[in-house]
KOLMAR-540108 format. One record per residue (C-alpha): residue number from 1; x, y negated, z negated; residue in three letters. Coordinates in nm, 2 decimals. Example, Ala and Ser with C-alpha at 12.3 -4.5 7.8 and 13.67 -1.06 7.14 Angstrom:
2
<atom pos="1" east="1.23" north="0.45" up="-0.78" code="Ala"/>
<atom pos="2" east="1.37" north="0.11" up="-0.71" code="Ser"/>
//
This chain:
193
<atom pos="1" east="14.21" north="-1.62" up="0.05" code="Unk"/>
<atom pos="2" east="14.35" north="-1.30" up="0.19" code="Unk"/>
<atom pos="3" east="14.57" north="-1.51" up="0.42" code="Unk"/>
<atom pos="4" east="14.69" north="-1.74" up="0.14" code="Unk"/>
<atom pos="5" east="14.86" north="-1.47" up="-0.06" code="Unk"/>
<atom pos="6" east="15.09" north="-1.34" up="0.22" code="Unk"/>
<atom pos="7" east="15.17" north="-1.69" up="0.33" code="Unk"/>
<atom pos="8" east="15.26" north="-1.80" up="-0.02" code="Unk"/>
<atom pos="9" east="15.46" north="-1.48" up="-0.08" code="Unk"/>
<atom pos="10" east="15.65" north="-1.55" up="0.25" code="Unk"/>
<atom pos="11" east="15.72" north="-1.91" up="0.15" code="Unk"/>
<atom pos="12" east="15.84" north="-1.81" up="-0.19" code="Unk"/>
<atom pos="13" east="16.06" north="-1.54" up="-0.05" code="Unk"/>
<atom pos="14" east="16.21" north="-1.78" up="0.21" code="Unk"/>
<atom pos="15" east="16.26" north="-2.04" up="-0.06" code="Unk"/>
<atom pos="16" east="16.43" north="-1.81" up="-0.30" code="Unk"/>
<atom pos="17" east="16.66" north="-1.67" up="-0.03" code="Unk"/>
<atom pos="18" east="16.77" north="-2.02" up="0.06" code="Unk"/>
<atom pos="19" east="16.85" north="-2.12" up="-0.29" code="Unk"/>
<atom pos="20" east="17.16" north="-1.90" up="-0.34" code="Unk"/>
<atom pos="21" east="17.42" north="-2.16" up="-0.26" code="Unk"/>
<atom pos="22" east="17.24" north="-2.45" up="-0.44" code="Unk"/>
<atom pos="23" east="17.44" north="-2.77" up="-0.47" code="Unk"/>
<atom pos="24" east="17.34" north="-3.12" up="-0.59" code="Unk"/>
<atom pos="25" east="17.26" north="-3.38" up="-0.34" code="Unk"/>
<atom pos="26" east="17.58" north="-3.55" up="-0.22" code="Unk"/>
<atom pos="27" east="17.81" north="-3.25" up="-0.31" code="Unk"/>
<atom pos="28" east="18.00" north="-3.10" up="-0.03" code="Unk"/>
<atom pos="29" east="18.20" north="-2.78" up="0.03" code="Unk"/>
<atom pos="30" east="18.49" north="-2.78" up="0.27" code="Unk"/>
<atom pos="31" east="18.36" north="-3.10" up="0.43" code="Unk"/>
<atom pos="32" east="18.01" north="-2.98" up="0.51" code="Unk"/>
<atom pos="33" east="17.72" north="-3.09" up="0.30" code="Unk"/>
<atom pos="34" east="17.47" north="-2.82" up="0.18" code="Unk"/>
<atom pos="35" east="17.11" north="-2.94" up="0.12" code="Unk"/>
<atom pos="36" east="16.90" north="-2.83" up="-0.17" code="Unk"/>
<atom pos="37" east="16.60" north="-2.62" up="-0.08" code="Unk"/>
<atom pos="38" east="16.28" north="-2.76" up="-0.21" code="Unk"/>
<atom pos="39" east="15.95" north="-2.57" up="-0.24" code="Unk"/>
<atom pos="40" east="15.72" north="-2.71" up="0.03" code="Unk"/>
<atom pos="41" east="15.47" north="-2.87" up="-0.21" code="Unk"/>
<atom pos="42" east="15.28" north="-3.08" up="0.05" code="Unk"/>
<atom pos="43" east="15.23" north="-2.79" up="0.28" code="Unk"/>
<atom pos="44" east="15.11" north="-2.57" up="-0.01" code="Unk"/>
<atom pos="45" east="14.85" north="-2.84" up="-0.11" code="Unk"/>
<atom pos="46" east="14.74" north="-2.88" up="0.25" code="Unk"/>
<atom pos="47" east="14.70" north="-2.50" up="0.27" code="Unk"/>
<atom pos="48" east="14.49" north="-2.50" up="-0.04" code="Unk"/>
<atom pos="49" east="14.27" north="-2.78" up="0.11" code="Unk"/>
<atom pos="50" east="14.24" north="-2.59" up="0.44" code="Unk"/>
<atom pos="51" east="14.12" north="-2.27" up="0.25" code="Unk"/>
<atom pos="52" east="13.87" north="-2.48" up="0.06" code="Unk"/>
<atom pos="53" east="13.73" north="-2.63" up="0.38" code="Unk"/>
<atom pos="54" east="13.74" north="-2.29" up="0.55" code="Unk"/>
<atom pos="55" east="13.54" north="-2.13" up="0.27" code="Unk"/>
<atom pos="56" east="13.28" north="-2.41" up="0.30" code="Unk"/>
<atom pos="57" east="13.25" north="-2.46" up="-0.07" code="Unk"/>
<atom pos="58" east="13.15" north="-2.82" up="-0.18" code="Unk"/>
<atom pos="59" east="13.35" north="-2.90" up="-0.49" code="Unk"/>
<atom pos="60" east="13.21" north="-3.06" up="-0.80" code="Unk"/>
<atom pos="61" east="13.38" north="-3.38" up="-0.91" code="Unk"/>
<atom pos="62" east="13.38" north="-3.49" up="-1.28" code="Unk"/>
<atom pos="63" east="13.48" north="-3.85" up="-1.34" code="Unk"/>
<atom pos="64" east="13.56" north="-3.95" up="-1.70" code="Unk"/>
<atom pos="65" east="13.60" north="-4.32" up="-1.79" code="Unk"/>
<atom pos="66" east="13.58" north="-4.45" up="-2.15" code="Unk"/>
<atom pos="67" east="13.48" north="-4.11" up="-2.28" code="Unk"/>
<atom pos="68" east="13.18" north="-4.09" up="-2.05" code="Unk"/>
<atom pos="69" east="13.17" north="-3.82" up="-1.78" code="Unk"/>
<atom pos="70" east="12.97" north="-3.83" up="-1.46" code="Unk"/>
<atom pos="71" east="12.95" north="-3.55" up="-1.21" code="Unk"/>
<atom pos="72" east="12.87" north="-3.54" up="-0.84" code="Unk"/>
<atom pos="73" east="12.91" north="-3.30" up="-0.55" code="Unk"/>
<atom pos="74" east="13.20" north="-3.39" up="-0.33" code="Unk"/>
<atom pos="75" east="13.16" north="-3.35" up="0.04" code="Unk"/>
<atom pos="76" east="13.41" north="-3.11" up="0.18" code="Unk"/>
<atom pos="77" east="13.53" north="-3.38" up="0.42" code="Unk"/>
<atom pos="78" east="13.62" north="-3.61" up="0.13" code="Unk"/>
<atom pos="79" east="13.87" north="-3.37" up="-0.04" code="Unk"/>
<atom pos="80" east="14.16" north="-3.51" up="0.17" code="Unk"/>
<atom pos="81" east="14.08" north="-3.86" up="0.07" code="Unk"/>
<atom pos="82" east="14.04" north="-3.77" up="-0.30" code="Unk"/>
<atom pos="83" east="14.40" north="-3.64" up="-0.32" code="Unk"/>
<atom pos="84" east="14.57" north="-3.85" up="-0.05" code="Unk"/>
<atom pos="85" east="14.80" north="-4.02" up="-0.30" code="Unk"/>
<atom pos="86" east="14.97" north="-3.68" up="-0.36" code="Unk"/>
<atom pos="87" east="15.00" north="-3.58" up="0.01" code="Unk"/>
<atom pos="88" east="15.26" north="-3.85" up="0.07" code="Unk"/>
<atom pos="89" east="15.56" north="-3.85" up="0.08" code="Unk"/>
<atom pos="90" east="15.60" north="-3.51" up="0.24" code="Unk"/>
<atom pos="91" east="15.77" north="-3.28" up="-0.01" code="Unk"/>
<atom pos="92" east="15.98" north="-3.01" up="0.16" code="Unk"/>
<atom pos="93" east="16.35" north="-2.93" up="0.23" code="Unk"/>
<atom pos="94" east="16.37" north="-3.20" up="0.50" code="Unk"/>
<atom pos="95" east="16.27" north="-3.49" up="0.28" code="Unk"/>
<atom pos="96" east="16.36" north="-3.63" up="-0.06" code="Unk"/>
<atom pos="97" east="16.67" north="-3.40" up="-0.12" code="Unk"/>
<atom pos="98" east="16.89" north="-3.71" up="-0.13" code="Unk"/>
<atom pos="99" east="16.68" north="-3.86" up="-0.41" code="Unk"/>
<atom pos="100" east="16.57" north="-3.56" up="-0.63" code="Unk"/>
<atom pos="101" east="16.74" north="-3.26" up="-0.78" code="Unk"/>
<atom pos="102" east="16.59" north="-2.92" up="-0.86" code="Unk"/>
<atom pos="103" east="16.62" north="-2.72" up="-1.18" code="Unk"/>
<atom pos="104" east="16.46" north="-2.38" up="-1.24" code="Unk"/>
<atom pos="105" east="16.40" north="-2.16" up="-1.54" code="Unk"/>
<atom pos="106" east="16.18" north="-1.88" up="-1.66" code="Unk"/>
<atom pos="107" east="15.94" north="-2.00" up="-1.93" code="Unk"/>
<atom pos="108" east="15.82" north="-1.70" up="-2.13" code="Unk"/>
<atom pos="109" east="15.56" north="-1.89" up="-2.32" code="Unk"/>
<atom pos="110" east="15.35" north="-1.94" up="-2.01" code="Unk"/>
<atom pos="111" east="15.50" north="-1.65" up="-1.81" code="Unk"/>
<atom pos="112" east="15.61" north="-1.86" up="-1.52" code="Unk"/>
<atom pos="113" east="15.92" north="-1.95" up="-1.33" code="Unk"/>
<atom pos="114" east="15.93" north="-2.33" up="-1.34" code="Unk"/>
<atom pos="115" east="16.09" north="-2.54" up="-1.07" code="Unk"/>
<atom pos="116" east="16.14" north="-2.90" up="-1.19" code="Unk"/>
<atom pos="117" east="16.22" north="-3.18" up="-0.96" code="Unk"/>
<atom pos="118" east="16.36" north="-3.51" up="-1.11" code="Unk"/>
<atom pos="119" east="16.52" north="-3.82" up="-0.97" code="Unk"/>
<atom pos="120" east="16.89" north="-3.77" up="-0.90" code="Unk"/>
<atom pos="121" east="16.96" north="-4.14" up="-0.95" code="Unk"/>
<atom pos="122" east="16.78" north="-4.47" up="-0.90" code="Unk"/>
<atom pos="123" east="16.50" north="-4.44" up="-0.66" code="Unk"/>
<atom pos="124" east="16.42" north="-4.70" up="-0.39" code="Unk"/>
<atom pos="125" east="16.11" north="-4.91" up="-0.45" code="Unk"/>
<atom pos="126" east="15.94" north="-4.73" up="-0.15" code="Unk"/>
<atom pos="127" east="15.93" north="-4.40" up="-0.34" code="Unk"/>
<atom pos="128" east="15.65" north="-4.39" up="-0.59" code="Unk"/>
<atom pos="129" east="15.70" north="-4.02" up="-0.68" code="Unk"/>
<atom pos="130" east="15.86" north="-3.99" up="-1.02" code="Unk"/>
<atom pos="131" east="15.88" north="-3.61" up="-1.07" code="Unk"/>
<atom pos="132" east="15.70" north="-3.28" up="-1.00" code="Unk"/>
<atom pos="133" east="15.69" north="-2.92" up="-1.12" code="Unk"/>
<atom pos="134" east="15.60" north="-2.60" up="-0.95" code="Unk"/>
<atom pos="135" east="15.49" north="-2.30" up="-1.17" code="Unk"/>
<atom pos="136" east="15.52" north="-1.96" up="-1.01" code="Unk"/>
<atom pos="137" east="15.38" north="-1.64" up="-1.16" code="Unk"/>
<atom pos="138" east="15.67" north="-1.39" up="-1.14" code="Unk"/>
<atom pos="139" east="15.45" north="-1.08" up="-1.15" code="Unk"/>
<atom pos="140" east="15.21" north="-1.19" up="-0.87" code="Unk"/>
<atom pos="141" east="15.48" north="-1.39" up="-0.69" code="Unk"/>
<atom pos="142" east="15.24" north="-1.68" up="-0.63" code="Unk"/>
<atom pos="143" east="15.21" north="-2.04" up="-0.73" code="Unk"/>
<atom pos="144" east="15.00" north="-2.09" up="-1.04" code="Unk"/>
<atom pos="145" east="15.01" north="-2.46" up="-1.08" code="Unk"/>
<atom pos="146" east="15.16" north="-2.78" up="-0.95" code="Unk"/>
<atom pos="147" east="15.21" north="-3.10" up="-1.16" code="Unk"/>
<atom pos="148" east="15.31" north="-3.43" up="-1.00" code="Unk"/>
<atom pos="149" east="15.37" north="-3.78" up="-1.13" code="Unk"/>
<atom pos="150" east="15.35" north="-4.10" up="-0.92" code="Unk"/>
<atom pos="151" east="15.42" north="-4.46" up="-1.05" code="Unk"/>
<atom pos="152" east="15.16" north="-4.67" up="-0.86" code="Unk"/>
<atom pos="153" east="15.29" north="-5.00" up="-0.99" code="Unk"/>
<atom pos="154" east="15.46" north="-5.13" up="-1.31" code="Unk"/>
<atom pos="155" east="15.16" north="-5.06" up="-1.53" code="Unk"/>
<atom pos="156" east="14.98" north="-4.77" up="-1.35" code="Unk"/>
<atom pos="157" east="15.08" north="-4.40" up="-1.33" code="Unk"/>
<atom pos="158" east="14.89" north="-4.12" up="-1.15" code="Unk"/>
<atom pos="159" east="14.93" north="-3.76" up="-1.26" code="Unk"/>
<atom pos="160" east="14.81" north="-3.46" up="-1.06" code="Unk"/>
<atom pos="161" east="14.75" north="-3.11" up="-1.20" code="Unk"/>
<atom pos="162" east="14.66" north="-2.86" up="-0.93" code="Unk"/>
<atom pos="163" east="14.56" north="-2.51" up="-1.05" code="Unk"/>
<atom pos="164" east="14.58" north="-2.27" up="-0.75" code="Unk"/>
<atom pos="165" east="14.24" north="-2.16" up="-0.62" code="Unk"/>
<atom pos="166" east="14.04" north="-2.33" up="-0.90" code="Unk"/>
<atom pos="167" east="14.06" north="-2.70" up="-0.96" code="Unk"/>
<atom pos="168" east="14.27" north="-3.02" up="-0.96" code="Unk"/>
<atom pos="169" east="14.27" north="-3.32" up="-1.18" code="Unk"/>
<atom pos="170" east="14.40" north="-3.67" up="-1.12" code="Unk"/>
<atom pos="171" east="14.47" north="-3.87" up="-1.44" code="Unk"/>
<atom pos="172" east="14.52" north="-4.25" up="-1.42" code="Unk"/>
<atom pos="173" east="14.73" north="-4.39" up="-1.71" code="Unk"/>
<atom pos="174" east="14.78" north="-4.76" up="-1.77" code="Unk"/>
<atom pos="175" east="15.03" north="-4.93" up="-1.99" code="Unk"/>
<atom pos="176" east="14.96" north="-5.26" up="-2.15" code="Unk"/>
<atom pos="177" east="15.21" north="-5.55" up="-2.21" code="Unk"/>
<atom pos="178" east="15.29" north="-5.40" up="-2.56" code="Unk"/>
<atom pos="179" east="15.39" north="-5.07" up="-2.40" code="Unk"/>
<atom pos="180" east="15.09" north="-4.87" up="-2.52" code="Unk"/>
<atom pos="181" east="14.97" north="-4.62" up="-2.26" code="Unk"/>
<atom pos="182" east="14.60" north="-4.51" up="-2.24" code="Unk"/>
<atom pos="183" east="14.41" north="-4.29" up="-2.00" code="Unk"/>
<atom pos="184" east="14.20" north="-4.52" up="-1.78" code="Unk"/>
<atom pos="185" east="14.03" north="-4.25" up="-1.58" code="Unk"/>
<atom pos="186" east="14.03" north="-3.87" up="-1.52" code="Unk"/>
<atom pos="187" east="13.89" north="-3.71" up="-1.20" code="Unk"/>
<atom pos="188" east="13.86" north="-3.33" up="-1.20" code="Unk"/>
<atom pos="189" east="13.76" north="-3.15" up="-0.88" code="Unk"/>
<atom pos="190" east="13.66" north="-2.79" up="-0.93" code="Unk"/>
<atom pos="191" east="13.57" north="-2.53" up="-0.67" code="Unk"/>
<atom pos="192" east="13.59" north="-2.21" up="-0.87" code="Unk"/>
<atom pos="193" east="13.24" north="-2.14" up="-0.98" code="Unk"/>
//
């Protein structure tokens, strides 16, 4: 955990320094295209998983289906598989800048600088990622939470909420033929006891 804070602070510093000349994907200045600088969400999540494994804490997984919750210890080796849907595609400055745009603002109600990433146009069928948000504590200069949405297919959406150093939750939402959405399953994995 002592290593995570300086690494996160360094990433945030580098990220904020590179955002000064932000342009939208496809815009160009004097014939040269400037890329947007995205927060490296995938690397951050992999870093969180690495710290979890390094600390050797087996997380507890709560699975809720039809208002019934079951719990079981999750083997540390299974954490990658449990969140694999949100580790692809790689989210960083080198990927997805042609498809998504970034907006940032300070939200006083939750005391966080929020970076919101949304589609900049029509997405190719190969990209299941819909949008994501990164919430940064301005006082501690660290990521508080990450929220991601993926559209698995026409009727199924996955949502990830990752609270740094504490827990993550994957919510599966299905939409029926009438357009009514319901929560099919929630899986919460916690490691902060």
